[in-house]
RODO-2510 file (C-alpha; in nm, 4 decimals, decimal comma):
residues 396
     n   res          X          Y          Z
     1     m     2,7067    -1,0098     0,2148
     2     p     2,6952    -0,7158     0,4635
     3     p     2,8061    -0,7696     0,8217
     4     r     2,5416    -0,8864     1,0661
     5     a     2,3240    -0,5894     1,1501
     6     v     2,2919    -0,4461     1,4940
     7     k     1,9352    -0,4972     1,6118
     8     r     1,7439    -0,1781     1,5527
     9     k     1,5917    -0,0228     1,8579
    10     k     1,2232    -0,0966     1,9093
    11     l     1,0479     0,2248     2,0009
    12     s     0,7643     0,2462     2,2480
    13     e     0,4018     0,3143     2,1616
    14     p     0,2797     0,6760     2,1643
    15     e     0,2321     0,7977     2,5164
    16     s    -0,1139     0,8767     2,6482
    17     p    -0,1637     1,2019     2,8367
    18     a    -0,2013     1,1550     3,2107
    19     n    -0,5372     1,3315     3,2224
    20     d    -0,6978     1,1061     2,9611
    21     a    -0,8645     0,8368     3,1733
    22     a    -1,0449     0,6502     2,8942
    23     a    -0,7896     0,3708     2,8642
    24     t    -0,7801     0,3019     3,2354
    25     t    -1,1601     0,3192     3,2618
    26     y    -1,2058     0,0323     3,0172
    27     g    -0,8794    -0,1483     3,0867
    28     d    -0,8186    -0,2541     2,7274
    29     k    -0,7179     0,0085     2,4718
    30     h    -0,9352    -0,1394     2,1991
    31     a    -1,2422    -0,1568     2,4203
    32     a    -1,1719     0,2016     2,5227
    33     f    -1,1446     0,3118     2,1622
    34     t    -1,4661     0,1284     2,0695
    35     a    -1,6531     0,3177     2,3404
    36     w    -1,4797     0,6437     2,2402
    37     s    -1,5920     0,5951     1,8786
    38     k    -1,9524     0,5231     1,9738
    39     e    -1,9620     0,8377     2,1853
    40     r    -1,8787     1,0324     1,8687
    41     g    -2,1607     0,8795     1,6683
    42     v    -1,9828     0,5864     1,5028
    43     e    -2,2267     0,2986     1,4481
    44     i    -2,0707    -0,0438     1,5136
    45     r    -2,2911    -0,3446     1,4499
    46     n    -2,1675    -0,6966     1,5224
    47     a    -1,7997    -0,6143     1,4759
    48     k    -1,4949    -0,5906     1,6981
    49     p    -1,1151    -0,5562     1,6649
    50     a    -0,9151    -0,8758     1,7064
    51     q    -0,5624    -1,0121     1,6757
    52     l    -0,5498    -1,2354     1,3665
    53     p    -0,2849    -1,5074     1,3248
    54     g    -0,0259    -1,3928     1,0743
    55     r    -0,2121    -1,0681     0,9958
    56     g    -0,1812    -0,8585     1,3096
    57     l    -0,4786    -0,6497     1,4153
    58     g    -0,7995    -0,6542     1,2122
    59     l    -1,1760    -0,6375     1,2361
    60     v    -1,4009    -0,9420     1,2702
    61     t    -1,7739    -0,9935     1,2911
    62     t    -1,9367    -1,1214     1,6076
    63     a    -2,2525    -1,2602     1,4435
    64     k    -2,3776    -1,3594     1,1004
    65     i    -2,4478    -1,0571     0,8828
    66     k    -2,7269    -1,0498     0,6278
    67     p    -2,6155    -0,9550     0,2748
    68     g    -2,6383    -0,5799     0,2252
    69     a    -2,6633    -0,5035     0,5970
    70     r    -2,4791    -0,2045     0,7402
    71     i    -2,1999    -0,3049     0,9732
    72     l    -2,0204     0,0280     1,0270
    73     f    -2,1002     0,3920     0,9769
    74     v    -1,8701     0,6870     1,0495
    75     p    -2,0511     1,0225     1,0364
    76     e    -1,8699     1,3284     0,9088
    77     k    -1,8695     1,4799     1,2586
    78     a    -1,6555     1,1881     1,3852
    79     m    -1,3880     1,2262     1,1164
    80     f    -1,0562     1,3879     1,1960
    81     k    -0,9902     1,6682     0,9465
    82     p    -0,6852     1,8886     0,8816
    83     d    -0,6822     2,2378     1,0268
    84     k    -0,5095     2,3732     0,7099
    85     s    -0,2478     2,5465     0,9238
    86     v     0,0144     2,5045     0,6511
    87     p    -0,1568     2,6263     0,3319
    88     n     0,1409     2,5522     0,1055
    89     a     0,1818     2,1926     0,2228
    90     s     0,0332     1,8841     0,0577
    91     p    -0,2969     1,7428     0,1901
    92     q    -0,1026     1,4584     0,3509
    93     a     0,1330     1,6976     0,5300
    94     q    -0,1594     1,9111     0,6484
    95     l    -0,3361     1,6108     0,7955
    96     a    -0,0142     1,4782     0,9504
    97     i     0,0636     1,8111     1,1188
    98     s    -0,2937     1,8376     1,2451
    99     a    -0,2869     1,4824     1,3860
   100     m     0,0511     1,5434     1,5498
   101     k    -0,0644     1,8646     1,7181
   102     a    -0,3913     1,7039     1,8351
   103     c    -0,2236     1,3924     1,9740
   104     k     0,0378     1,5925     2,1604
   105     a    -0,2200     1,8298     2,3125
   106     t    -0,3128     1,6944     2,6546
   107     d    -0,6723     1,8128     2,6300
   108     s    -0,7631     1,6742     2,2856
   109     g    -0,8727     1,3242     2,3896
   110     m    -0,7007     1,1813     2,0786
   111     s    -0,4768     0,9518     2,2816
   112     t    -0,7550     0,6917     2,3099
   113     w    -0,7563     0,6584     1,9315
   114     a    -0,3783     0,6943     1,8931
   115     a    -0,3189     0,4078     2,1373
   116     t    -0,4583     0,1680     1,8740
   117     w    -0,2292     0,2890     1,5947
   118     p     0,0935     0,1192     1,4785
   119     t     0,4054     0,2226     1,6660
   120     d     0,7030     0,3941     1,5091
   121     s     0,8857     0,0627     1,5403
   122     d     0,6126    -0,1036     1,3332
   123     f     0,6790     0,1419     1,0505
   124     e     1,0539     0,1005     1,0876
   125     h     1,0254    -0,2714     1,0252
   126     s     0,7478    -0,2735     0,7630
   127     m     0,7993     0,0319     0,5398
   128     p     1,0832     0,0068     0,2836
   129     m     1,1306     0,3843     0,3101
   130     r     1,2605     0,3219     0,6638
   131     w     1,4803     0,0233     0,5831
   132     p     1,8614     0,0375     0,5823
   133     a     2,0441     0,0178     0,2500
   134     y     2,1399    -0,3492     0,2839
   135     l     1,7697    -0,4442     0,2967
   136     r     1,6597    -0,2004     0,0281
   137     d     1,9176    -0,3548    -0,2050
   138     l     1,7101    -0,6751    -0,1897
   139     l     1,3872    -0,5141    -0,3149
   140     p     1,2520    -0,6080    -0,6593
   141     p     1,3395    -0,3547    -0,9325
   142     a     0,9743    -0,2548    -0,9763
   143     v     0,9682    -0,1144    -0,6228
   144     e     1,2416     0,1394    -0,6954
   145     q     1,0293     0,3980    -0,8777
   146     p     0,7310     0,4167    -0,6357
   147     l     0,9722     0,4148    -0,3421
   148     r     1,1736     0,7025    -0,4888
   149     r     0,8513     0,8953    -0,5530
   150     q     0,7408     0,8384    -0,1946
   151     e     1,0750     0,9645    -0,0622
   152     e     1,0515     1,2737    -0,2829
   153     d     0,6992     1,3429    -0,1557
   154     y     0,8138     1,3069     0,2028
   155     a     1,1141     1,5358     0,1489
   156     k     0,8868     1,8065     0,0012
   157     d     0,6452     1,7712     0,2933
   158     v     0,9210     1,7996     0,5531
   159     e     1,0538     2,1131     0,3867
   160     a     0,7037     2,2655     0,3758
   161     v     0,6499     2,2208     0,7513
   162     r     1,0043     2,2761     0,8775
   163     d     0,9360     2,6237     1,0201
   164     l     0,6168     2,5054     1,1888
   165     l     0,8008     2,2119     1,3491
   166     a     1,0694     2,4420     1,4841
   167     a     0,8160     2,6944     1,6160
   168     g     0,6154     2,4242     1,7947
   169     g     0,9126     2,2376     1,9368
   170     y     0,8379     1,9257     1,7317
   171     s     1,1067     1,7023     1,5839
   172     e     1,1217     1,5634     1,2330
   173     d     1,0859     1,2166     1,3874
   174     d     0,7514     1,3306     1,5325
   175     f     0,6341     1,4500     1,1925
   176     r     0,7592     1,1376     1,0137
   177     y     0,5582     0,9150     1,2478
   178     y     0,2306     1,1021     1,1913
   179     w     0,3053     1,1335     0,8186
   180     s     0,3311     0,7530     0,8131
   181     i     0,0063     0,7198     1,0082
   182     v    -0,1760     0,9413     0,7584
   183     n    -0,0110     0,7638     0,4643
   184     s    -0,1537     0,4299     0,5763
   185     r    -0,4841     0,5252     0,7420
   186     s    -0,6453     0,8147     0,5572
   187     f    -0,9532     0,8513     0,3363
   188     h    -1,0565     1,1179     0,0891
   189     w    -1,3737     1,2918     0,2013
   190     k    -1,5781     1,4858    -0,0552
   191     p    -1,8577     1,6796     0,1189
   192     p    -2,1906     1,7307    -0,0598
   193     k    -2,3032     2,0510    -0,2294
   194     g    -1,9740     2,1158    -0,4053
   195     k    -1,7686     2,1893    -0,0933
   196     a    -1,3933     2,1317    -0,1107
   197     g    -1,2782     1,7818    -0,0174
   198     s    -0,9843     1,6836     0,2005
   199     m    -0,7890     1,3907     0,3380
   200     v    -0,9416     1,2702     0,6650
   201     m    -0,9044     0,9897     0,9167
   202     c    -1,2065     0,7811     1,0144
   203     p    -1,2229     0,6153     1,3565
   204     f    -1,2832     0,2411     1,3713
   205     i    -1,2924     0,1882     0,9929
   206     d    -0,9143     0,2141     1,0115
   207     y    -0,9077    -0,1294     1,1761
   208     i    -1,0093    -0,2902     0,8464
   209     n    -0,7354    -0,4787     0,6623
   210     h    -0,6861    -0,4888     0,2855
   211     a    -0,7745    -0,7656     0,0425
   212     p    -0,7867    -0,7760    -0,3389
   213     s    -1,0820    -0,6337    -0,5303
   214     g    -1,3838    -0,8610    -0,5413
   215     t    -1,3058    -1,0346    -0,2115
   216     t    -1,4116    -0,7638     0,0298
   217     c    -1,7052    -0,5853     0,1851
   218     d    -1,8284    -0,2611     0,0294
   219     v    -1,7297     0,0838     0,1545
   220     f    -1,9484     0,3735     0,0409
   221     q    -1,9206     0,7465     0,0850
   222     r    -2,2677     0,8723     0,1708
   223     a    -2,3791     1,2340     0,1950
   224     n    -2,3143     1,2362     0,5707
   225     g    -2,0379     0,9812     0,6228
   226     y    -1,8698     0,6519     0,5313
   227     e    -2,0671     0,3266     0,5405
   228     v    -1,9369    -0,0315     0,5432
   229     v    -2,1714    -0,3036     0,4186
   230     a    -2,0635    -0,6640     0,4789
   231     d    -2,2029    -1,0087     0,4074
   232     r    -1,9469    -1,2321     0,5713
   233     n    -1,9126    -1,3756     0,9203
   234     y    -1,5353    -1,3749     0,9511
   235     e    -1,2647    -1,1112     0,9097
   236     i    -1,3992    -0,7883     0,7597
   237     l    -1,1841    -0,6781     0,4691
   238     a    -1,1911    -0,3771     0,2400
   239     t    -0,9844    -0,2995    -0,0675
   240     y    -0,7532     0,0014    -0,0538
   241     g    -0,7657    -0,0018    -0,4338
   242     a    -0,6610    -0,2350    -0,7155
   243     h    -0,2975    -0,2147    -0,6061
   244     s    -0,0112    -0,4435    -0,6982
   245     n     0,1911    -0,5956    -0,4176
   246     d     0,4793    -0,3615    -0,5034
   247     k     0,2593    -0,0612    -0,4264
   248     l     0,1163    -0,2218    -0,1124
   249     l     0,4699    -0,2855     0,0123
   250     v     0,5834     0,0732    -0,0452
   251     h     0,2787     0,2522     0,0933
   252     y     0,1400     0,0122     0,3547
   253     g     0,4276    -0,2179     0,4498
   254     f     0,2727    -0,5529     0,3540
   255     v     0,2052    -0,7780     0,0578
   256     c    -0,0992    -0,9944    -0,0079
   257     a     0,0065    -1,3565     0,0147
   258     s    -0,1438    -1,5796    -0,2519
   259     d    -0,1340    -1,9391    -0,3698
   260     p     0,0601    -1,9652    -0,6998
   261     k    -0,2394    -2,1528    -0,8433
   262     t    -0,4755    -1,8638    -0,7588
   263     p    -0,2729    -1,5408    -0,7796
   264     n    -0,4070    -1,2057    -0,6654
   265     h    -0,5883    -1,0551    -0,9652
   266     d    -0,4883    -0,7015    -0,8609
   267     d    -0,1192    -0,7889    -0,8766
   268     d     0,1248    -0,7424    -1,1626
   269     i     0,4917    -0,8169    -1,2182
   270     r     0,6611    -0,5122    -1,3668
   271     l     0,8983    -0,5707    -1,6579
   272     d     1,0355    -0,2242    -1,7402
   273     h     1,3865    -0,3027    -1,6203
   274     i     1,4203    -0,5983    -1,8612
   275     l     1,2201    -0,4687    -2,1595
   276     l     1,3261    -0,1042    -2,1900
   277     p     1,6971    -0,1865    -2,2474
   278     a     1,5943    -0,4219    -2,5310
   279     l     1,4275    -0,1421    -2,7299
   280     t     1,6022     0,0542    -3,0029
   281     p     1,6163     0,4357    -2,9737
   282     a     1,3779     0,4691    -3,2693
   283     v     1,1203     0,2401    -3,1086
   284     r     1,1535     0,4253    -2,7782
   285     t     1,0687     0,7517    -2,9548
   286     q     0,7817     0,5864    -3,1404
   287     l     0,6342     0,4546    -2,8145
   288     q     0,6852     0,7802    -2,6271
   289     d     0,4870     0,9652    -2,8939
   290     v     0,1797     0,7497    -2,8244
   291     g     0,2220     0,7177    -2,4451
   292     f     0,3367     0,3549    -2,4438
   293     l     0,6918     0,3934    -2,3140
   294     g     0,7131     0,2153    -1,9785
   295     g     0,4603     0,0549    -1,7463
   296     y     0,5052    -0,2995    -1,8782
   297     a     0,3774    -0,5934    -1,6774
   298     l     0,3071    -0,9628    -1,6562
   299     l    -0,0433    -1,0269    -1,5188
   300     p    -0,0255    -1,3369    -1,2940
   301     a    -0,4027    -1,3854    -1,2645
   302     t    -0,4438    -1,4335    -1,6405
   303     n    -0,0882    -1,5546    -1,7121
   304     e    -0,0363    -1,3046    -1,9930
   305     l     0,1571    -0,9942    -2,0858
   306     c    -0,0334    -0,6673    -2,0532
   307     f    -0,1512    -0,4795    -2,3622
   308     k     0,1253    -0,2162    -2,3354
   309     t     0,3852    -0,4933    -2,3397
   310     q     0,2199    -0,6550    -2,6418
   311     v     0,2195    -0,3209    -2,8225
   312     t     0,5815    -0,2509    -2,7349
   313     v     0,7216    -0,5844    -2,8499
   314     r     0,5259    -0,5585    -3,1740
   315     a     0,6854    -0,2180    -3,2328
   316     m     1,0160    -0,4070    -3,2552
   317     l     0,8783    -0,6773    -3,4851
   318     l     0,6131    -0,5389    -3,7208
   319     t     0,5903    -0,2935    -4,0054
   320     c     0,4490     0,0492    -3,9269
   321     n     0,1086    -0,0324    -4,0787
   322     e     0,0835    -0,3666    -3,8944
   323     w     0,1804    -0,2045    -3,5646
   324     e    -0,0645     0,0844    -3,6007
   325     y    -0,3442    -0,1618    -3,6766
   326     y    -0,2654    -0,3590    -3,3592
   327     v    -0,2580    -0,0424    -3,1468
   328     a    -0,5999     0,0637    -3,2795
   329     n    -0,7718    -0,2762    -3,2762
   330     g    -0,5931    -0,4959    -3,0223
   331     e    -0,5398    -0,7698    -3,2783
   332     d    -0,2901    -0,8430    -3,5530
   333     l    -0,3483    -0,7519    -3,9146
   334     g    -0,3631    -1,0843    -4,0987
   335     e    -0,1057    -1,3203    -3,9450
   336     d    -0,1088    -1,3787    -3,5671
   337     h     0,2226    -1,2514    -3,4257
   338     s     0,1773    -1,3741    -3,0673
   339     g     0,4350    -1,6507    -3,1247
   340     a     0,6942    -1,3986    -3,2375
   341     v     0,6196    -1,1824    -2,9341
   342     k     0,6722    -1,4785    -2,7011
   343     k     0,9992    -1,5674    -2,8753
   344     f     1,1232    -1,2087    -2,8294
   345     v     1,0420    -1,1816    -2,4587
   346     e     1,1281    -1,5368    -2,3537
   347     p     1,5041    -1,4837    -2,3009
   348     l     1,4329    -1,1585    -2,1147
   349     l     1,1847    -1,3307    -1,8859
   350     r     1,4253    -1,6196    -1,8262
   351     r     1,6936    -1,3772    -1,7148
   352     y     1,4462    -1,2171    -1,4755
   353     w     1,3421    -1,5605    -1,3483
   354     d     1,7095    -1,6387    -1,2768
   355     e     1,7368    -1,3064    -1,0912
   356     a     1,4185    -1,3680    -0,8925
   357     s     1,5212    -1,7211    -0,7968
   358     a     1,8654    -1,6041    -0,6858
   359     s     1,7148    -1,3161    -0,4886
   360     f     1,4674    -1,5505    -0,3194
   361     d     1,7513    -1,7852    -0,2162
   362     c     1,9597    -1,4915    -0,0911
   363     v     1,6735    -1,3491     0,1167
   364     a     1,5873    -1,6923     0,2596
   365     q     1,9492    -1,7411     0,3669
   366     r     1,9735    -1,3969     0,5255
   367     r     1,6469    -1,4562     0,7081
   368     k     1,8174    -1,7413     0,8934
   369     q     2,1229    -1,5302     0,9711
   370     m     1,9546    -1,1988     1,0629
   371     p     1,6690    -1,2613     1,3104
   372     a     1,6439    -0,8889     1,3916
   373     e     1,5176    -0,8282     1,0363
   374     a     1,3002    -1,1410     1,0097
   375     g     0,9828    -0,9402     0,9377
   376     e     1,1354    -0,7338     0,6596
   377     l     1,3012    -1,0375     0,5030
   378     a     0,9760    -1,2355     0,5191
   379     l     0,8096    -0,9625     0,3094
   380     l     1,0925    -0,9765     0,0572
   381     e     1,0862    -1,3563     0,0480
   382     t     0,7120    -1,3557    -0,0247
   383     r     0,7440    -1,0989    -0,3018
   384     w     1,0374    -1,2650    -0,4765
   385     s     0,8544    -1,5979    -0,4562
   386     q     0,5484    -1,4453    -0,6255
   387     i     0,7641    -1,2961    -0,9018
   388     a     0,9487    -1,6241    -0,9647
   389     h     0,6266    -1,8305    -0,9722
   390     a     0,4559    -1,5897    -1,2146
   391     l     0,7531    -1,5881    -1,4508
   392     q     0,7879    -1,9654    -1,4365
   393     k     0,4180    -2,0145    -1,5169
   394     l     0,4386    -1,7918    -1,8242
   395     l     0,7561    -1,9618    -1,9446
   396     t     0,6237    -2,3194    -1,9172
***
């Protein structure tokens, strides 16, 4: 066990320029931002930001909404777009640089919006990319690959803008903060008439929290802006995509909690780290040739192994003709081999269940001993619990 960590410094919220009087005019930063958004053409109908127990800041309705009724609309003119000042940088880096320059310019008026954003300290405690090694060592194996990809993307973006940062007197910490803002709060805008699209930020819609597919309001891109249509009279939720909790943790710094009896149907439990080592070199080559090497998962919502996993295990068990028939038709030729598949994967899944249970116990113990990292450890505890429950359900 590592020594008790020194409490990491909590950074202050972004400063507001002295000549921007919007926040003081309205007193509350969220009321100020609501007024600021409306001035720019954002339509807000029966909705307001609110602190939600256990979920932080979100958007709630203030009256019953008829099914299909518009609740929010952000016109294109209200969107924040990149200025393309770094042509060789990624769209995310371009938008991050543009947001950084606008927020630090005292005459841009962006501070009213920026005052509602997460602080750098929020990212430090929620994003695994910012965690120290002793916390990252507690992450599930499936998080390793998307986290490494995110770090590689960030490193490329920093290198692409390094000269611009130096010329403008900006620090890498400045850029990293706005890169994180864009990473968690951006949309893709595709203008009509074949014009080039770009990453953008949309005021007020960025209050909306995530929920799994099928449990949220609808968000549409119209010809002239983004529209939110809701039919519920409680927290307004949108889906950021059909993302697993591993991806949500890496990119957004949270996981969707769920009852083991009703798991999140967007979630999956990745199995590459236990299944790939069990494959022979010949089977690995066979699977690579047809695009089935890697990406294996247990699907908690249906309590079954994904099709790629079924194909892969059968590659170890069946004749070539039997395997090719299953790949083409999704069913076995003649005899049902699902029992043999379960027998093959069961010891692998049991080992992973042992690992998940031990990791859950370790995280729970450290959570008691390391109050400075309680938020990070709570995320890890939730994720390991979900993994252990899903594995246990499949094994019983």
